[in-house]
N, C-alpha and C positions, 0 to 999 in steps of 0.2 A: 833791271840793273843786276849784273852778275859779278860775283867776287873774282871770276877769272879775267874779266875785262875791265875792272875798275882801274883807272889811272891812279898813280901814286899821289897826285896833287889834288885829288877830289876833296872838296870842303867836308870836314868831319860832320858838320850839321846835316849834310846830304846823306852821309853814311848812316847817321842815326835815324833819319827819316825813312831810309830804305829798310833798315832793320825793324823799325816800328811798324811799317807797312806789312812786312812779312809776319811779324808777331800777331797782328790783328787778323791776318788771313789764315792763320793756323786753325786746324779743325780738331785737334786733340792735344792732350797734355804730352804725349810721346813725341808728336811733331814739334811742339814748342821746345822740349828738352833737347831734341836732336839739333834744332836750329841754334840754341844757345851755345852748345859745346863745339859746333862746327862753323857757324857763320860769324861768330865774334871775331874771327880773323880780319874782318873788315876794319876793325878798330885798332887791333894790336896783333902783331904776329906772335904765334906760339906754336909749340909742337904737340902738346897734350892739354886736354881740358876735361874737367869733371864737374858735373852738377850734383850738389848735395843738398837735400831738404831735410829739415829737422824731424819731419814726421815719417819719412820713408828711407832716409839714408841716401846712398849713392843711387841716383836716378838715371843718369846718362853719362856716357864716356865718349869722347871724340873718336872718330874713325870707325866706329862699329854701330850697327843698328840695335843690337841687343848685347848686353854684357852679363856675364855670370857673376851673380852676387856672392857666390861661395868660393870664387877663385881667390888666391892669396893677394893678387893685385887689388881686387875690389875690396877685400877686407882691410888691407892696409890703408887704402884711400879713405875708407869709411872712418877708421880711427883717426887719421890725420885731419879730415874735415871736421870731425866732432871736436877735436882739440882746438882747431882754429875758431870754430863757432862758439866754443865756451868762453872765448875772450870777450864776447859781447861788444865787439867793436863795430861801429857803423861806417867806418872809413875804409876805402880801398887801400891796401897796404901790401908791401912786399913781405914774403915769408922769410923770416930770419931762422936759418938752420940751427943757430946756437941756442935759440929759445925753445926748441922742440925737445920733448922727452927723449931719452937715449934710445928707447926701443923703436921710436919712429925715425930718428935721425940716422941710425945706422943703416936703414934700408932705403934712404932717400936716393942715393946714386943708382941703386938698382932699378928703381921704378920711374923717376922723374929727372928732368934736366936740372941744370945748376941753379936756375932762377925760377921763381914762381911768385904770383900775386894772388891775393884772396879778395874776391869781390863779394861783399855781403849783399844779400837780397832782402830789401826792405819792402814792407807792405805799402807804406806811403812815406812821404818826406818827413812827416812828424813822428814817425815811429822811432823808438829808441832801442829796439831790440830786433836783430835780424831773424828772418824765418828760414834761412839757409845761406848757401854761398856758391860761388863759381870759382874753382881753382884752375888757374892757367899756369902752365910750365913751359919753359923753353931753354935754349942754350945761350941766349943773350939777355941782357938786362932789359927790363921794360922801361920805355921812355916815360918820364914823369908827366908830360902833357897828355899822355894817353889814359892815365888813370881816371881823371874826371869823366872822360867819355865812357869808360867801362862802368863807372858808378851810375851814370845816367841810363846807360843801356840796361843795367841790372834792374833799375827801378821800372823802366818801361816793360821789360820782360815779365817781371813779377806781377805787374798790374794786368797784363794780358792773361797770365796764368790764373790769377784770382777771378777775372771776369769769365774765363772759360769754364771754371769749376763752380761758378756761382749757383747754378741750378742743380748741382749734384749734392751728395751727402756732405754734411758739415763736419763729419768726424775728422777730416784732414785739418780743418781749422782749429779744432781743439788740440790736435796733436802738435800743430805748428806753434800754438801759443803756450805749449806746456813748459818750454824752457823759460818763457817770460815770467811765469809765476812760480817757477820752481822754488825760489827763495821767498815767495810771498804767498804761501798756500792759503792764508786767511783771506786773501782777496778773491779766490776762486768762487765762481757762482755755485759750483757743485758743493763746495764747503759750506757756503751759506744755506743752500737748499737742504743739505744733510743735517746741518745744525737746526734749521727750522723744523724739519721732520722729527728730530729727536725731542725738541722742546714740546712739539704738539703731541707726541706719543705718550708723554708723561703727564699731560694735563689731566686733572681728575674730573671725571664725569660720572653721573649716576648710571649704574647698570640698569637697563630698562628692557622690557619685552612688550610686544603687542599681542593681544588676544581678542577673539570675538567676545563681545559683552552685550548686556541688555539691562534694563531697569526692571526689577522684580519687587514684589511686596516683601517688606522686612520680616514680619511674623504673621503670615496669613493663617486663617482657620480653615482647615481642610474638611470639606463635607463629603462623606463617603456613603456608598449604598449601605443601608442598615441591614439588608437581607438580599437574598437572591430574588430577582424579579425582573419586571419590564417597566421602564419609565413610561408613565401614562400622561403626566401633566408637568409642564414647566410654567411656573407662575411669575417668573421674572425675566428680564432681558439682560444680555451681557453688559457689564459696567454699570448696572443700576445700583443706586444707593438704597439700602434696606435698613430697617430697624430690627432690633431684637424681637423675635417672635413672629416676624412676617413669614408666610409660607413661601418656600422656594421651589420644591418639586415634589412629586408624589409618584409612588409605584402603583401598578395595576392592583386594585383591591378586590377584583372579582373572586378570585380563589379564596382569599381570606374571608370575604363576606359570606360566601357560601358555607365555608367551614364553621363560621361563627353562627350562622342560622341553625345549622345542624346541632351544634353544641348547645345553643340556647334551648332548642326543642328537647334535646336529651335531658337538660337540666329540669325543664318543666315536667317531663315524664317521671324523672326520679323523685321530684318533690311530690307529685300526685301519688305515686306508689307509697311514699312514706306516710302521707296522710291516711291513705286507706289502711295500711298496716297498723297505724297507731290506733285507729278506731277498732279494728279487729282484736288488737292486743288486750282490750279490756276483758274479753271473754275467751280468748284463744291463746294458749301458752306458746304455740308454735309461731304465731304472728309476732308475739312479743319478742321472741328470740331473733327474728329477722330485722328488727328495728336498727340494731347496730350496723349491720351490713348496708342497709339503705342509707343511713347517715353518712357512711364513708363514701358511698357512690355519689351522693349529692355533693359532697366536698370535692370529689374528683371532677365532676362536671362543672362546678363553679370555677375551679382552677383552670380548666380548659377554656371556659368562656373568658375569664380574665386574661389568659395568655393571648387568645385571639384578639381581644380588644386592644391589648398592648401592641401586638403586631400590626394591627390596623393603624394605631396612632404612630407607630414608628415608620410606617410607609409614607407618612406625611411629614417631610423634612422641613423644619422651621429654622430661621436664622438664629444662631446662638449669640450673636452680638451685632452691633451697628458696623456698617462698612460698605464696601463696594463688592458686588458679586462678579467674580471672574470665571468665565467658562466659554465654551465654543457656542456655535449657533444652536438655538433650541431645536431647530428642525432635525439636526443630526442626532439629538438625544431622544427625541420622541420615538417610542416603540423599540428602543435599543435594550436588549437584555443586559443586565449587570449582575455581577457577583458581589457577595458580601465583602465589604472593605474596598471596593473599587472607587477611585476618586471621580467625583462628578463636578464639583464646584469648589471655589475658594472664596473666602470673604477676607478682604484686605482693607486696611485703613489707608485712604488716599494720601495722607500726609506722612506715611511711614514707608519710604522707598529705599532700596539698596541697589548697589551695583553688583551684578553677577557676571563673572567671566570664566572662561574655560581655557586654562593655560596648557598649551601642548607640552608633551613630555620633553621634547627637545629644548624647550624654553623655560624649564622649571628652575629658575635661578633662586638662590636663597632670598626669602622675603620674611621680614619680621612683622609682627603684629603692629599695626599703626603705620605701615609704609604707605606713601602717597599712591593713590590710584586716580587716574583721570579717564573719563569716558567721553569720547567724541561721537556724538550721535550722527547717524547717517542722515537724519532729517535736518540737522543743523550743525554741519561740520565746522562752522566758524567759531563756535563756543563749546567749551568742555565743562563737564560736571565733575567736581572734585570730591573725593572721599578718602577714607582711611581703611586700610585692610583690617577686616575683623577676624577672618580665619581663612585658612587654605587647607583643602582636604589632604590627608596623608596619603591616600591611595588614589591612583588614577582610575577614572571611570570610562566605560565605552561610550562613544558618541554615536549619533545616528549615522554619520558618514563612515563609521568603522574605525576611526582613530581613537586614541586614548588621550585624555586630558585631565588636569587637576581642576576641580571646582573651587572657586574662591568667591568670597562675599566681602564687600566693602561698605561700611556705613557712611552715609552722607547726610548733610543737613537738608531740611525741606526746601524744595525749589518748585515754584509754581509751574515751570516748564517741564519738570520731570514727571512724565506720565508713564505709568506701568505698561510695559510691553515694548517701549522704544528700544531699538537695537543700534549698535554701533561698534566701535573699536576701543578697547580699554588699553591704556598704557600703564604698566606697573613699574614703579621705580624701586630699585634695590639699593645696595650699598655703593659707596664711591669706589671706582676702579680707574686705572689709567686708560686713556683714550685708545692706546694700542690694543689693550685687552678687549675693549668694547668692540673694536673693529674686527679683530681676528678671532673672536670666540667661536662663531659659527663655522667659518672656513676651517679652523683648526679641529673642531669637533668632527666635521665631515671627513677631514683627512685622516684622523685617527681611526675612524670606522673602516677605512680602506686598508691602512697600513698596520693597524693594530699595534701601535707603539705610543 
């Protein structure tokens, strides 16, 4: 059915069906807009038509495929349609020139005909606010029985327009609805979302950081090599319980024993010489004068023997107290040369365990003594061990991976499941801070390193 061949006595319902069919067959928003401003003549005769949408302004003008939005005509139409839309009327009505602002009314005769109607475009029949409008202008008054047809056609057209844009960006929907909530900003979803974010951002949370941690002995006794030598014997096994005085390890005594044998023989020789000189001193004045030197030599040899005996005893390291012996595999120590003061073993009390963690330099938040510390063991991540911060190192130390970190220790009550050597992740809690600071602390620190501000 074509507008050029439609008879004047065609049923208006048939005209609406024809327009609805064309609207459903449209393939783009531009085609729909062209159809609205040009094919609406089937329902009412007019000379000019303009489609105005609240989110884009003047969208289509009758008689042209494209219009210049910067032309004086388009700008005047945009101001006129915005004024008519601001009335928030949902009924098709004639435009009364006397109610227009003076700056719009004085240019009316220059751009439009003497009569015009405004057709609000509604999203659905229950909608109370229009999303745009269709302005029709002509030289003759519009018949009153044609206005309901225009209203129904506007609703059909906008339904097709919304369906055509349903798969596209929803930004146009937000813009269309902007006028509806202009006076009710507190009902906007964006307002509620922004308010919720602001409330969440000021919620107080504990400042916390994560660091690698493990269970260590609280106050272990460190057993070091008493002298330079080679470890010859290991009398205990790792994690063995020992008593005070039990032998732990010993250094090679071959060199000390040989020196001790020589010193003892030298002592016996010095004592024999002294006895011989003492017998000769009864009748020989010279022998009597040598007795003092021989006595000094005997004392020197006895001191040397005593020193070597002490060295031999020191090479046999004994447990200084009861506890558990902590060290590596005995095979790795046997035959290993050690220097004086080198750590070999530790003796720890099994019921005295602490949490040790290494806090990276970038996570060194202020922590007070007694701050909560929780260790989540890798062997049992479902449960955590709690402790209280005992101290945190003032200076950062180099780690085996080349990074620097602060060493911290946390005291904790005895727990049968807490075995020395277990590792995991320690969580350190600091002071209360807003949630926004907790979230943005690291990104902001990284950003400042780049922009230096």
